[in-house]
C-alpha positions as CSV (number, residue, x, y, z in Angstrom):
1,X,-22.7,2.6,25.5
2,X,-24.0,0.6,22.9
3,X,-20.8,0.9,20.9
4,X,-23.0,1.7,17.7
5,X,-20.3,4.3,16.7
6,X,-17.1,2.1,17.1
7,X,-15.4,1.4,14.0
8,X,-15.5,-1.9,12.4
9,X,-14.0,-4.0,10.3
10,X,-15.0,-4.4,7.0
11,X,-14.0,-8.2,7.2
12,X,-14.5,-11.3,9.8
13,X,-12.0,-12.3,12.1
14,X,-10.2,-14.9,10.0
15,X,-9.9,-13.0,6.9
16,X,-8.6,-9.7,8.9
17,X,-6.1,-12.3,10.4
18,X,-5.6,-13.6,7.3
19,X,-4.9,-10.5,5.3
20,X,-2.5,-8.7,8.3
21,X,-0.4,-12.1,8.7
22,X,0.1,-12.6,5.4
23,X,1.2,-8.8,4.5
24,X,3.6,-9.6,6.6
25,X,4.7,-12.4,5.1
26,X,4.9,-10.8,1.9
27,X,7.3,-8.0,3.2
28,X,9.7,-10.5,4.7
29,X,9.1,-11.9,1.0
30,X,9.8,-9.0,-1.0
31,X,10.4,-5.8,1.1
32,X,8.3,-3.9,3.5
33,X,8.4,-0.7,1.1
34,X,7.4,-2.4,-1.9
35,X,3.4,-1.9,-0.2
36,X,4.3,0.9,2.2
37,X,6.1,3.8,-0.5
38,X,5.8,2.3,-3.9
39,X,3.1,4.1,-6.0
40,X,-0.1,2.6,-6.5
41,X,0.0,1.6,-9.9
42,X,-3.3,3.8,-11.8
43,X,-5.8,3.0,-14.8
44,X,-4.3,5.9,-16.7
45,X,-2.3,7.0,-19.4
46,X,0.4,7.9,-16.5
47,X,1.1,4.3,-16.1
48,X,-0.2,3.0,-19.3
49,X,0.5,5.5,-22.2
50,X,0.4,2.8,-25.4
51,X,-3.2,1.9,-26.8
52,X,-4.4,-1.6,-27.0
53,X,-6.3,-2.3,-30.1
54,X,-6.5,-6.0,-29.3
55,X,-3.9,-7.2,-31.4
56,X,-1.2,-9.5,-29.8
57,X,1.3,-7.1,-30.7
58,X,-0.6,-3.9,-28.2
59,X,-1.7,-7.0,-25.5
60,X,1.8,-7.9,-25.4
61,X,3.4,-4.4,-24.7
62,X,1.0,-4.4,-22.3
63,X,2.1,-7.0,-20.8
64,X,5.8,-5.9,-20.6
65,X,4.3,-2.9,-18.7
66,X,2.9,-4.9,-16.4
67,X,5.8,-7.3,-15.7
68,X,7.8,-4.3,-15.1
69,X,5.8,-3.3,-12.2
70,X,6.1,-6.7,-10.7
71,X,9.7,-7.0,-11.2
72,X,9.5,-9.7,-13.6
73,X,11.8,-9.8,-16.5
74,X,9.7,-9.8,-19.7
75,X,11.9,-12.3,-21.5
76,X,11.1,-15.0,-18.9
77,X,6.9,-14.9,-19.9
78,X,5.9,-15.9,-22.7
79,X,2.1,-15.0,-23.4
80,X,-0.7,-16.8,-25.8
81,X,-4.2,-16.0,-26.5
82,X,-6.8,-18.4,-25.6
83,X,-10.9,-19.0,-26.3
84,X,-12.7,-20.3,-23.8
85,X,-15.6,-22.3,-25.3
86,X,-17.6,-23.2,-22.5
87,X,-20.0,-20.5,-21.8
88,X,-22.5,-23.1,-19.8
89,X,-23.3,-21.1,-16.1
90,X,-22.6,-24.1,-13.5
91,X,-23.5,-24.6,-9.8
92,X,-22.4,-26.2,-7.1
93,X,-24.9,-28.6,-4.8
94,X,-26.0,-25.5,-2.6
95,X,-27.4,-24.2,-6.0
96,X,-24.7,-21.3,-5.8
97,X,-22.7,-20.0,-9.2
98,X,-19.3,-21.2,-9.8
99,X,-16.5,-19.6,-12.1
100,X,-17.0,-21.0,-15.6
101,X,-13.6,-20.7,-16.5
102,X,-10.3,-18.4,-16.1
103,X,-9.6,-15.2,-17.7
104,X,-6.0,-16.2,-17.0
105,X,-3.7,-19.2,-16.5
106,X,-0.4,-19.5,-15.6
107,X,2.0,-22.3,-16.6
108,X,5.4,-22.8,-15.6
109,X,7.4,-24.0,-19.4
110,X,10.6,-25.4,-19.9
111,X,12.4,-22.0,-20.3
112,X,9.7,-19.4,-19.8
113,X,7.1,-19.2,-18.2
114,X,3.9,-18.5,-20.0
115,X,0.8,-16.6,-19.2
116,X,-2.1,-17.3,-21.5
117,X,-5.3,-14.6,-21.0
118,X,-8.9,-15.1,-22.4
119,X,-9.5,-13.5,-25.8
120,X,-12.5,-12.2,-24.7
121,X,-10.9,-10.4,-21.7
122,X,-9.3,-8.2,-24.1
123,X,-11.8,-5.9,-24.2
124,X,-11.8,-4.8,-20.9
125,X,-8.8,-3.3,-20.5
126,X,-8.8,-1.9,-16.7
127,X,-9.3,-6.2,-16.2
128,X,-7.1,-7.1,-18.1
129,X,-4.3,-5.1,-16.1
130,X,-6.0,-7.2,-13.1
131,X,-5.7,-10.0,-14.6
132,X,-2.1,-10.1,-16.0
133,X,-0.7,-8.8,-12.6
134,X,-2.6,-12.2,-11.0
135,X,-1.1,-14.2,-13.2
136,X,1.8,-12.7,-12.7
137,X,1.7,-13.4,-8.9
138,X,2.0,-16.5,-9.5
139,X,5.4,-16.2,-11.2
140,X,6.5,-14.5,-8.3
141,X,5.2,-17.2,-5.9
142,X,5.7,-20.7,-7.6
143,X,7.9,-19.6,-10.6
144,X,10.1,-18.6,-7.5
145,X,9.6,-21.0,-5.2
146,X,8.2,-19.5,-2.6
147,X,5.1,-21.1,-2.5
148,X,4.6,-25.3,-3.9
149,X,0.7,-23.8,-5.0
150,X,-0.9,-26.1,-2.8
151,X,-1.1,-24.3,0.5
152,X,-5.3,-23.4,1.4
153,X,-4.5,-19.9,0.4
154,X,-3.2,-20.5,-2.9
155,X,-5.4,-18.1,-5.1
156,X,-6.3,-15.4,-2.1
157,X,-1.9,-15.4,-1.7
158,X,-1.7,-14.7,-5.3
159,X,-4.4,-12.0,-5.4
160,X,-3.0,-10.3,-2.4
161,X,0.4,-10.2,-4.2
162,X,-0.7,-8.3,-6.8
163,X,-2.4,-5.9,-4.9
164,X,1.2,-5.8,-2.6
165,X,2.7,-4.4,-5.9
166,X,0.4,-1.3,-6.0
167,X,-2.3,-3.4,-8.6
168,X,-5.0,-3.4,-5.7
169,X,-7.4,-0.8,-7.7
170,X,-7.5,-3.3,-11.0
171,X,-8.3,-6.3,-9.2
172,X,-10.7,-4.4,-6.3
173,X,-12.8,-2.9,-8.2
174,X,-14.1,-6.0,-10.5
175,X,-13.2,-8.9,-7.4
176,X,-12.9,-12.6,-9.2
177,X,-15.2,-13.7,-5.9
178,X,-17.9,-16.2,-6.3
179,X,-20.1,-17.4,-3.3
180,X,-20.9,-20.9,-4.9
181,X,-17.0,-21.3,-4.7
182,X,-16.7,-20.8,-0.9
183,X,-15.2,-23.3,1.4
184,X,-14.2,-22.5,5.5
185,X,-11.0,-20.8,6.7
186,X,-9.1,-23.8,8.8
187,X,-10.0,-24.1,12.4
188,X,-13.4,-22.1,11.9
189,X,-17.3,-22.3,10.4
190,X,-16.5,-19.0,8.7
191,X,-16.7,-18.7,4.9
192,X,-13.9,-18.6,3.0
193,X,-13.7,-17.6,-0.7
194,X,-11.4,-19.4,-3.3
195,X,-10.4,-15.4,-4.2
196,X,-10.1,-12.2,-3.1
197,X,-13.7,-10.6,-2.0
198,X,-14.4,-6.9,-2.2
199,X,-14.2,-6.7,0.8
200,X,-10.9,-8.3,2.0
201,X,-9.7,-6.2,-0.8
202,X,-10.9,-2.9,0.4
203,X,-9.2,-3.9,4.0
204,X,-5.6,-4.6,2.0
205,X,-5.7,-0.9,0.1
206,X,-6.9,0.2,3.5
207,X,-3.7,-0.7,4.9
208,X,-2.1,0.8,2.0
209,X,-3.6,4.1,2.5
210,X,-2.9,3.9,6.8
211,X,0.5,2.9,6.1
212,X,1.1,6.0,4.2
213,X,-0.7,8.1,6.9
214,X,-2.9,8.8,4.4
215,X,-7.0,9.1,4.8
216,X,-8.2,9.8,1.3
217,X,-5.3,8.8,-1.0
218,X,-5.2,10.5,-5.0
219,X,-6.0,7.5,-6.0
220,X,-9.9,6.7,-3.8
221,X,-12.0,8.7,-6.9
222,X,-10.9,5.7,-8.7
223,X,-12.4,2.9,-6.5
224,X,-16.0,1.6,-7.6
225,X,-19.1,2.6,-5.6
226,X,-18.8,-0.7,-3.5
227,X,-15.0,-0.5,-2.9
228,X,-15.4,3.0,-1.6
229,X,-17.8,2.3,1.0
230,X,-15.9,-0.6,2.3
231,X,-12.1,1.3,1.6
232,X,-13.6,4.4,4.0
233,X,-14.6,1.6,6.2
234,X,-11.3,0.4,6.8
235,X,-9.1,3.2,6.7
236,X,-11.5,4.9,9.7
237,X,-11.5,1.3,11.3
238,X,-7.5,1.1,11.0
239,X,-7.4,5.2,12.1
240,X,-9.6,4.6,14.7
241,X,-8.2,1.8,16.8
242,X,-4.7,0.7,15.0
243,X,-6.0,-2.5,15.6
244,X,-3.4,-4.6,13.2
245,X,-0.7,-6.9,13.4
246,X,0.5,-5.5,10.0
247,X,1.4,-2.1,11.3
248,X,3.6,1.2,10.6
């Protein structure tokens, strides 16, 4: 047989190995139940009942809610809203576009951690929540001394930490992934993104469903069109093969 219908993993071998290994590491750090039993955070009023009108107070309130889901004391976190004046599109040596500026920044202050949010990002609430979860993941990792921030997979691990805490839908629906920002996975010739790609989010979310015995979870309709296709591929692969080092 040609194996035409054999389930295929949605990511390459290096990304597959990294996701599975880091999910295990995150389980050791935060507890497996955080990933396998807690509710997946959804972009609905049930999880975020308060309106966000762009005022600092409403954005602060939203950040406090995200802090709660990330197991972060809001009193540890200061919010700063900034305006990015760099609107130029940059390219690398290969002519590939590079990110022009951050949607958010994490900074360790004297007695608090500071989360900086770019002002134009306040209009897209789903993306804003994803940015907050990403920056708070820096706090959970660097701020709590779990990593130094110099690791080759620093931003990737930060993204995956947000997924681990239930925010995969927010980040996966609008991944901050730029082809011009790729390097190589250590010891391979395979391209490594600086931030998680859509396919990587799909495979991580597929683990969320698979580990709960779900093939089409209630939150499936909330995935973007492209993410749905990759997610279905990942769930089918895991269900049919069980080929993951991060197992139930």
